N, C-alpha and C positions, 0 to 999 in steps of 0.2 A: 502493499501498500504504499502511496504517496502524500504524505503527511503538502499539511497548508506552506506557501511559503512561512509564514511566523510561528508558528514549531516546530519547522526543518533549521528555523536556524536555533530559538532553545535550545534540538537535543547537537548541532553545532557545539555549542558553549558549553556543554555538558562535555561529549565529547575532547571538546581544548582541555578542562577542569582533569582527568580523569587518563589524559597521555600522563604515562609512566615515564619520559623526557622533559616534559615543557609545563607538563597539568600542574596543579596546586596539591601543595603537600596535602594542608588538611582532608580535601577529599579525595585526593587518594588511600587514605591509610583507614575510608568511610567500606564499612558494607553495611550486606544486608537485617543483621543485625543490631550495630550501631547506629542504623540513619532511624530504624522505624520508633525509634519514641519522637522525634522528628514529626513525623507523618503524623505521629496523635497529635502530638503538640499543633503542628497546624490546622489541622481537623477541627480543633478545637477553635482556635483566634478565629477558621471560619463560623462558629456558629456563635462565636460570642458578634461578632459583625453584626448579624444574619441579628442576634437579641437590641444589641441598640440600635440596630436600623439606619447603620451606616452603609453607604450604597461602596462609599468612591472606597472606604477602608475594609467592602467585601468584595470589591476586585484585586483590590494587592492582594486580597491574604488567599484568591481561588486560583492567586498567579505561584503563591509558595505552595501550595500545595501541591500543583503544576509540579513542579521540579519536583517535588520529592517521585512523585509519578515516573517521569522523568531520569530520573536521579535512579532509582530502584530498576527501569529495562535497563538504562545503559549497563550497571554491573552483571544484568545479566543479560545481555547479550556480548557482555563480555571471557562472560564462562559458555557462550558455544550456544545458547536457550530458550530465548527469546532480541526484540527487541521492546523499539517501540509503536512500530509498526504494526505486531503481535496482538501487542493490549488494546489499543484502536479495535486491529480484526476482531478481536474476542469479542471487544462486549460489545460490539455492533453486532453481530448473529446472534451473540443470549440475547438483547433485545426485541430482533426480529423475533425471536423464539417463544418466549415469551409474550409476545402485543399481536400470535396468530387473527382476536378480535377486529385488529390492523392492518399488515400485511400481508396478513391467511387468506386464499382463495374467497371463503364467505368471509368476509368482512361486516360486522355489525355491531352500529354501538351499543353500549354498556353497560348497568353502574359502578362506578368508582367500585360497592361492597361485592358487584361479581367479579372487576376487571382481582380485584383481590382476593380471591378465590381461586381464583384464574392463574394464576402466577402461584399462588403459593401448590396446588395442585401441579403445574411445572415446573417447578424446586425441584417437590419431594419427587417426578419421574427421573431427573438428572440426576438427582442423589442416591436413586434407586440400582441405577445403571453404572456409575462410578464404581469401581474396587474400594468392599470396605476396609476397614485401618481397624477396625471391632471385633473382638470375637462372636461378640453378641448381635452383630449383624445389624439392620438399618433399629433406625430410633426411631419415634414422637421428637426427642429432643437437636438431630441430627442441627446443624446450621446458626450454634453458641460457641461465634470463638472464642479465644481463651482468652484472646489475647486486647477482646473486647472491654470495656471499665467495669465497673465491680455493677455499678445500681444499672447498667448500659445489658449489662446480663442477665441477671437476673431479672430482668421485663423480659428478656426471647426465648431465655427458658418458658416463665409462667404463661407467657402465649403460647409457645410451643405446647405447653402442656393443657393450656384451657381447649387447645381445638379438638383433643382424644376426650376429655369431658374430664379432664383431674383439675377441676376448677370452683371455688364459689363463686355460687350469683346472685349475695350481697353485699356490700361492700361495706355495711355494718359487721357482718362476720369476721371480714379481713379484719376490721377495728379489732375487735371481741382476740385476736387472737395480737396484736399488735399490746390488748394489757395482758394478757397472757404470756408475751415474751419478755415487760417489763419488769413482772410479777418473777420470772425467772432471771434475770439479772439482777435482781434486789437476792435471790437467795443465794446466784452465785457470787458476788458480794460479798455476802458473809461468810461463804467458805477461805474465801481468799486465794484461792488456786486461779491465775491468769489465763490456763490456756479454758480455762471452762466459766470465767466471764467472755476472751474473748468471742469465743463461741456464744453466751447468748446474744451479745450486743449484733454475730453477726445475724444471727436467727429475726431477731429484731429490725435492725435494716434491712432483709428482704423481707419482710413482713410490708414496710414503709412502701418498698419499690411497689408489692402487691397490691399494696394503696392505694397510689400513684396509678396503680394504673387501669385499677379497675376506676376510679373516677376521670383520666384522658391527659391523665397530668405523667411528661416526664419527669421524674425522679429526679437526673442529670441538671436539667434545663432550672430545678426548680432547690435545687441544689449550688447550684447558680447562683441564682439568682439570690436565696444569703447569703450568701458568702458576697456577691458584692452588699446587701444590704450590713452586713456586718463589717464592712469595711470601711465606709459611709459612716457608720453610727462612734466607730473606734477615730477617728480620723475628726465627726465631731470636738469629742473628746479632749483629743492630742491636741487641737488649735484652740476651743472653750483654756482649758489648761496652761496652753501657749503663750495667752493675750492674760494669764496671770502670769507668769517668767514660773509656768513648774512644768516637770516632766507625770507622766503618766506613774513613775517610776519613787515620786514625793508625795504622794496622796495615798491613802486609803484602797481598796474595793468598796465602800461605800460613795465617798465625793462619786469616786468612777459612775455607780450607780447611778446614781442622782442623774451627771451628765446625761447618759445614757437616758434614762428617762424621757429627759427636755429633749435630747435624737430624735426620740419618739416620737414625742407632741409634735416636735416640730414637720417634721412629715405628713402626721396629720391634716396638718392642717394646712 
């Protein structure tokens, strides 16, 4: 496949960066494993730009994410595995294969729900046709990569289990499970066994992700907003203390709590 002139230039730049004698020492030192954290970080920065509604930044972040694709493709090409054209060819074929209602001979309009169901059926058929790495064969939970962020993978696992009927029908039942998990954390805290405490906290986070799924809330997006809220309010505390010539470690928790509540009140106003 022949890429466009613009993408061709980007591919040339990456090839130059990876040239053994004349390339960039940092780029040459990278491997698939060392680049993965950057790939994940760039995907999150795309999500951040979307959440802020900053389309100029989104353009830049999409470029950074595209660079990650080009980087991985270049390293694969060096090993004789595939190149960027192969990546484009694979996704093009996949999109056509998974949209028979658009590209098939009997194309017809479908609802979003019907299209989603068809997409999942086609994915299941594709997985069934692939060699199985697991001795137990195909599983309803297949297709939830270990590299996903924990809360995102929890939702994906829960969604897959739900498709075969392993799910609650009422968010209130999930909320009851969350209360149960908090009780179990309290019991674990009394034992003082760190591994038991960690297990129970994990169960609680899994249950919270499940509740988020039931109310159609992305738990990763929710926790990112919570992080931003915490930063915003803590920065307010720092700013007010700085006005007094103080720092957080100069005052006690009680004084900072007063400023925290003040920040909350200002936000609501």
